[in-house]
C-alpha positions in Angstrom: -0.1 0.0 -0.1 2.7 2.4 1.0 4.9 1.8 -2.3 1.8 2.4 -4.3 0.9 5.7 -2.4 4.4 6.9 -3.1 4.5 5.8 -6.6 1.1 8.0 -6.9 2.6 10.9 -5.2 5.6 10.8 -7.5 3.4 10.7 -10.6 1.5 13.9 -9.3 4.7 15.7 -8.6 6.2 14.5 -12.1 3.3 15.7 -14.0 3.2 18.8 -12.3 6.8 19.6 -13.0 6.6 18.5 -16.6 3.4 20.8 -17.2 5.0 23.7 -15.3 8.7 23.8 -17.0 8.3 22.5 -20.4 8.9 24.9 -23.2 6.4 25.0 -26.1 9.1 23.1 -28.5 9.0 20.2 -26.1 5.3 20.3 -25.8 5.0 20.1 -29.6 7.6 17.2 -29.8 5.5 15.1 -27.2 2.7 15.3 -29.9 4.9 13.8 -32.5 5.1 10.1 -33.0 7.2 8.9 -36.1 8.5 5.6 -37.7 12.1 5.4 -38.9 14.9 3.5 -40.6 17.1 1.1 -38.7 17.2 -1.9 -36.4 20.1 -1.3 -34.3 21.3 1.8 -32.4 24.4 2.4 -35.0 22.2 2.5 -38.0 21.9 6.1 -39.5 18.2 6.4 -38.9 18.5 5.1 -35.5 21.0 7.6 -34.6 18.9 10.4 -35.9 15.8 9.2 -33.8 17.9 8.7 -30.8 19.0 12.3 -31.2 15.4 13.6 -31.6 14.3 11.6 -28.4 17.1 13.4 -26.5 16.2 16.8 -27.8 12.7 16.1 -27.0 11.7 16.6 -30.8 9.3 13.4 -30.5 7.4 11.9 -27.8 6.8 8.4 -29.5 8.8 6.2 -31.7 6.9 3.7 -33.8 8.2 0.1 -34.5 7.7 -1.5 -37.9 8.8 -5.0 -39.3 11.8 -3.0 -40.9 13.2 -2.3 -37.4 13.1 -5.8 -36.2 15.9 -8.3 -36.9 15.6 -10.8 -34.1 14.5 -10.9 -30.3 18.0 -10.1 -28.9 18.8 -7.2 -31.2 15.4 -5.8 -30.7 15.4 -5.8 -26.8 19.1 -3.9 -26.9 17.7 -1.5 -29.7 14.6 -0.5 -27.8 16.3 -0.3 -24.5 18.7 1.9 -25.9 16.0 4.1 -27.2 14.1 4.1 -24.0 17.4 5.3 -22.3 17.7 8.3 -24.5 15.2 10.4 -22.9 17.4 12.6 -20.7 15.3 14.9 -18.8 12.4 14.4 -21.2 9.2 12.6 -20.3 9.0 8.7 -20.7 9.2 7.5 -24.3 6.4 5.6 -25.6 7.6 2.9 -27.9 4.6 2.2 -30.1 3.8 -1.0 -32.2 1.0 -2.5 -34.2 0.7 -6.0 -33.0 -3.1 -6.8 -33.4 -2.5 -10.7 -34.2 -3.0 -12.2 -37.7 -1.8 -10.1 -40.7 -1.2 -7.1 -38.7 1.8 -7.9 -36.8 5.6 -6.6 -36.8 6.7 -9.4 -34.6 6.3 -12.9 -35.8 7.6 -16.4 -35.7 9.7 -15.9 -38.9 11.9 -13.5 -36.6 11.8 -15.8 -33.5 8.7 -14.3 -32.0 5.3 -15.8 -31.2 2.3 -15.7 -33.6 -1.3 -14.6 -32.5 -4.5 -15.4 -34.1 -6.5 -12.8 -35.9 -9.2 -10.9 -34.0 -12.0 -12.7 -36.0 -10.5 -16.1 -34.7 -10.2 -14.9 -31.3 -13.9 -13.8 -31.5 -15.2 -17.4 -32.2 -13.6 -18.6 -28.7 -14.4 -17.6 -25.2 -13.7 -14.4 -23.4 -11.2 -16.1 -21.0 -9.3 -17.4 -24.0 -9.1 -13.9 -25.5 -7.7 -12.7 -22.2 -5.1 -15.3 -22.0 -4.2 -15.0 -25.4 -3.6 -11.1 -25.3 -2.0 -11.3 -22.1 0.8 -13.4 -23.6 1.0 -11.0 -26.5 1.2 -7.9 -24.1 3.9 -9.4 -21.8 6.0 -10.4 -24.7 5.9 -6.9 -26.0 6.8 -5.5 -22.6 9.6 -7.9 -22.6 11.0 -5.8 -25.4 10.5 -2.4 -23.8 7.3 -1.9 -26.0 4.9 0.1 -23.9 2.1 1.0 -26.3 0.2 -1.3 -28.7 -1.9 0.6 -31.2 -4.6 -1.8 -30.9 -7.3 -3.2 -30.5 -9.6 -2.7 -33.6 -13.1 -2.1 -32.6 -14.6 -1.7 -36.1 -17.2 -3.9 -36.9 -17.0 -6.6 -39.6 -19.5 -5.1 -42.2 -18.7 -4.8 -45.7 -15.8 -6.7 -47.8 -13.1 -4.0 -47.0 -9.4 -3.7 -45.5 -10.8 -4.6 -41.9 -12.9 -7.8 -42.8 -10.9 -9.0 -45.7 -7.9 -9.1 -43.2 -10.0 -10.5 -40.4 -9.2 -7.7 -38.2 -12.5 -7.3 -36.6 -14.1 -9.4 -33.6 -17.3 -9.6 -35.4 -20.4 -7.5 -36.4 -22.0 -7.5 -33.2 -21.0 -4.1 -31.6 -21.4 -5.2 -27.9 -19.6 -8.4 -28.6 -16.6 -6.4 -30.2 -16.7 -4.2 -27.1 -16.3 -7.2 -24.8 -13.6 -8.9 -26.4 -11.6 -5.5 -27.0 -12.2 -4.9 -23.3 -10.4 -8.3 -22.6 -7.8 -7.2 -25.0 -7.2 -3.9 -23.1 -7.3 -5.4 -19.6 -4.8 -8.1 -20.6 -2.5 -5.2 -21.8 -3.1 -3.3 -18.5 -1.9 -6.3 -16.5 1.6 -6.3 -18.2 1.8 -2.3 -18.4 1.2 -1.8 -21.9 -1.1 1.0 -23.3 -3.7 0.5 -25.8 -5.7 2.5 -28.2 -9.2 1.8 -29.8 -9.1 2.2 -33.6 -10.7 3.5 -35.8 -12.9 6.2 -34.9 -15.8 6.7 -35.6 -15.5 3.3 -37.3 -13.9 1.8 -40.2 -16.0 -1.4 -40.9 -18.2 0.5 -43.7 -15.5 2.0 -45.7 -14.9 0.6 -49.2 -11.4 1.9 -49.9 -8.4 1.3 -48.1 -6.9 4.8 -46.9 -3.3 3.7 -47.3 -3.8 4.5 -51.1 -6.4 7.1 -51.4 -9.7 8.5 -50.0 -11.9 6.3 -48.1 -15.6 7.6 -48.2 -18.0 5.8 -45.8 -20.9 8.3 -46.2 -23.5 5.9 -48.1 -22.6 2.6 -45.8 -21.9 4.1 -42.3 -24.4 2.9 -39.6 -24.7 4.6 -36.1 -24.0 1.1 -34.6 -20.4 1.2 -35.5 -19.9 3.9 -32.7 -21.1 1.7 -30.0 -17.9 -0.2 -29.3 -16.4 3.2 -28.6 -19.3 4.4 -26.4 -19.1 1.3 -24.4 -15.4 1.3 -23.6 -15.3 5.0 -23.1 -18.4 4.7 -20.6 -16.8 2.1 -18.7 -13.5 4.0 -18.4 -11.5 1.3 -20.3 -10.3 3.5 -23.1 -6.6 4.9 -22.6 -6.6 6.5 -26.2 -8.6 6.4 -29.4 -7.0 6.4 -33.1 -8.9 8.7 -35.4 -9.5 7.2 -38.9 -9.3 8.9 -42.2 -12.7 8.0 -43.2 -15.0 10.6 -44.9 -18.6 10.7 -43.6 -20.1 13.6 -45.5 -23.2 13.8 -43.1 -20.8 15.2 -40.6 -18.1 16.7 -42.7 -16.3 16.9 -46.0 -13.0 16.4 -44.4 -11.5 13.1 -43.1 -12.3 12.4 -39.6 -8.5 12.9 -38.7 -8.9 16.3 -39.9 -12.3 17.2 -38.7 -13.1 19.0 -35.4 -16.6 18.0 -35.8 -15.8 14.3 -35.5 -13.2 14.5 -32.6 -15.8 16.8 -30.9 -18.2 13.9 -31.2 -15.6 11.6 -29.5 -15.3 14.1 -26.7 -19.0 14.5 -26.5 -19.2 10.8 -25.6 -17.0 11.4 -22.4 -13.7 10.7 -23.8 -10.9 12.7 -21.8 -7.9 10.6 -23.0 -5.4 10.9 -25.7 -6.7 11.1 -29.4 -4.1 9.7 -31.9 -4.1 10.4 -35.6 -4.0 7.6 -37.9 -0.8 7.8 -40.2 -0.9 11.3 -41.7 1.3 9.9 -44.7 -1.4 7.7 -45.9 -2.8 8.4 -49.4 -6.2 9.4 -47.9 -4.2 12.5 -46.5 -1.0 12.9 -48.4 -2.8 12.8 -51.8 -5.4 15.4 -50.8 -3.5 17.8 -48.3 0.2 19.1 -48.2 2.1 18.5 -44.9 1.4 22.2 -43.6 -2.3 21.9 -44.2 -2.7 18.4 -42.7 -0.7 19.2 -39.7 -2.5 22.3 -38.9 -5.9 20.9 -39.5 -5.1 17.7 -37.5 -4.1 19.9 -34.4 -7.1 22.1 -34.9 -9.4 19.1 -35.1 -8.2 18.1 -31.8 -5.7 15.2 -32.3 -3.4 15.1 -29.4 -0.6 12.8 -31.1 0.1 13.2 -34.9 1.5 9.7 -36.4 3.9 9.5 -39.1 4.8 6.1 -40.1 7.6 7.1 -42.6 6.6 3.8 -44.3 4.6 5.0 -47.7 6.8 8.1 -47.6 10.1 8.1 -46.0 10.9 11.7 -44.5 13.7 11.4 -42.0 13.5 15.2 -41.2 9.5 14.9 -40.6 9.8 15.9 -37.0 11.7 19.0 -37.7 9.0 20.0 -40.4 6.3 19.3 -38.2 7.8 21.3 -35.3 8.5 24.2 -37.7 5.1 24.1 -39.0 3.3 24.1 -35.6 5.6 26.9 -34.3 4.9 29.0 -37.4 1.0 28.4 -37.0 1.2 29.5 -33.4 3.0 32.9 -34.5 0.6 33.3 -37.2 -2.6 32.8 -34.9 -3.5 29.8 -36.8 -3.2 27.4 -33.8 -3.2 28.8 -30.1 -0.5 27.8 -27.7 -3.5 26.9 -25.3 -4.3 24.1 -27.7 -0.8 22.7 -27.7 -0.8 22.9 -23.9 -4.3 20.8 -23.9 -2.8 17.9 -25.8 0.5 18.1 -24.0 -1.3 18.0 -20.5 -3.3 14.9 -21.8 -0.2 13.0 -23.0 1.7 13.7 -19.8 -1.0 12.7 -17.6 -1.3 9.3 -19.3 2.5 8.9 -19.6 2.7 8.9 -15.9 -0.3 7.0 -15.2 0.1 3.9 -13.4 -1.5 0.6 -14.9 -3.0 -1.6 -12.5 
């Protein structure tokens, strides 16, 4: 009891100090999550990202298959990243490890394989929890502390979600129950999670990696139910915003739409909102970097994600920082908007997972 009390007091103190002393550049840096090249600390891309971590230019590093050689090297590599923070807030090391086709660690490289969400949804909730606890604890063993999952999209039409069996099913209550087991299993291992992809990707026809993804004609209100349930029961730590377009709400993709993210907040969500990859075709083909960054922040995203997969830009963090600083100077983004996101991020970074 006493150690837990001391930890809670330490977190309160750390949050207060971070919020009190951080310059605006460091606040913006916490809002940036990037993928990068390299699979060991001596690679050029890794040297660059380690420098960015030390300077506080980024707050999250995203791991993809290109960063993974084998378990031993991955552990050393990620421990090096984590140790690079200096006086900055803790680093989030993120990964997409859903199971099935969406995995960055797999048996071909010496890791474990896990079933698709569709397969898990055919079994019991207890089995789901046990499977996802193994997955989460494996991630934690490699210093990964943030899994960009679970998918709470419904399996509706034939699209990128259902075709790849990434959904637990078509019933929103069932999806919420399995996603809750996913999250609680990760909580037990100290790994954060995010619900994706708000407001629901199950009705979109096109893959947003390669172009616009319009769900206006097919979207059904039941797609938001898993988000509602998991927000209401205080299970959700963060929510990833999708690039789908629903013209009944806005002409803009959800990631760039204040109307969509306001809707998320109206549901009672007070945590961290993460954009889907802003280099996907749905965004990059229709908006330049300056426009997409400003719109994404104005819309209410707390973290802007750049995978550097479809577009590899080693200087993306510096460019985003410059864009945001100029936008603040020009009155396009308020400093209070940055502080709002920074405070949400810091609060979650120092939160103890039970």
